[in-house]
Structures are given as structure tokens and as C-alpha cells.
N, C-alpha and C positions, 0 to 999 in steps of 0.2 A: 585461546578465542575462542567463543562459544557460538559455534553456528547451528542453524536449524538444520533438519534432515532434509533432503531433498524428498518430493512425494513420489510414490512408486510409479504413477500414472505419468510424470515427466521423466522418469529413467525410461519407462518402457516406449513413448513416444518420440519416435524418430526427429520430429520437425517440432518438440517443445524447444519453445525458448524464453528466457528471464527476462521481464520487463523491469524489472524494479530488486535491488537490494538494499537494506537498511541496517545501519550500525548507529550505535550510541557510542562514541569512542571520544575520549580527552574533553568527558561532559558535554557532548555536543551530538546533533544528529549528523550523519553522513550517510549521501544514497548514491548509488549506482545506478543510472537509468537510461533505456534504449528507447528513444524515442524516435518518431517519425515511421514506424511500422505501420501502423493504420492509414497515416495520410501516402502510404504510396501503395499499399496493398488493400485497405480494409474499406467498406461501405460506410466507414462512418468518421467524421472530421476527427483528428488525433484528440483534441481537448475534450469532446463528447466522448470519445471509446475510455479516457482516462479517468472520468468521471464513473463510467460504468465500472472500471478498475477499482478505486476507490470503495467504491460503495458495496461492491464483492467483497473487498476485505474486511470493510465495516463489518457483513453480515459473519464473516467467518470469525472475528472478533467476537461479536456477541454470542455467537455458538458455543465457542471457546469457554467463554466467561461462564455460559450457563451450564455447560456438561461440566466445570468443576465447579459449582456451585456457589460462585463468586457474585453472579449478579442472576437478577433476572433479564431474560433475553431482551425483552421489550425496553426494559430500564435501561440496559444496555447501550440499546440502538439511539435511545433518546440524548443518555450521556453522550455518545462518542460523536453524534451530529449537532448536540449543543458546543462541544469544545473546538468541532472543528468550523463552525461559523465563526464563533470567536475568536482563533486563532487565525483563521484569514480576515478576520477585521481588524484586529489589537493584536499582532504578532507577541509573544512573548520572547522573541529572539529576530537579528536579523538573519536573513540567507545568505552564505557566500559561496564561493568556489569557482571552480570552472566548470567549460563545458567540453567534454571530449567525445568525437564522434569515431 
């Protein structure tokens, strides 16, 4: 399995937690998601907090693409946004699976 490294800040912080883990396996996307943390402890509703998380992830992806010389950062953000909205409106595949808490 090709796993990503845990960021140094997460290793240093005893209060760090992992909200999302994503794999592509058997030609499908598989996710492990921790929900409810913001609803219980945060100043934001859970869905608003996840919107911020997804936006931050998009920014990190655009930064990485630009740093690797693969895309212009602003063009990458526009394409990520376009693709995100398109996928929400007309999914290319259905989501399935169980929720385990």
C-alpha cells in the first residue's frame, strides 16, 4: 500500500486528530471519515466546517501542483472548483458503503 506520510506537526501535537483518509482501491474511492467533532465541540455547524476543510484541501492541492510545475495555481483552483461542482451535480459514480462510528 502506498500511504502518505503523517505531517510533522501532527506527530508533535498530542491533540491532533485525523478527520479524513481517502484511498483508491478496486478502482473506486474509499473514505474513512470522522464526523461529529465540530457539531459537539466547534463554533461551526458540522457541514460548514467540512466546507472549510474541503476548501483548504483544494488550496493545498493547487499549491502542490504549482510547486511541481504541473499547473498554474489559479488555474488549478478554477478547475478543481469546476470539477467539484460538476461532480456534485452529476456524479460520475454512486457513493455506497456503511457508516461506522
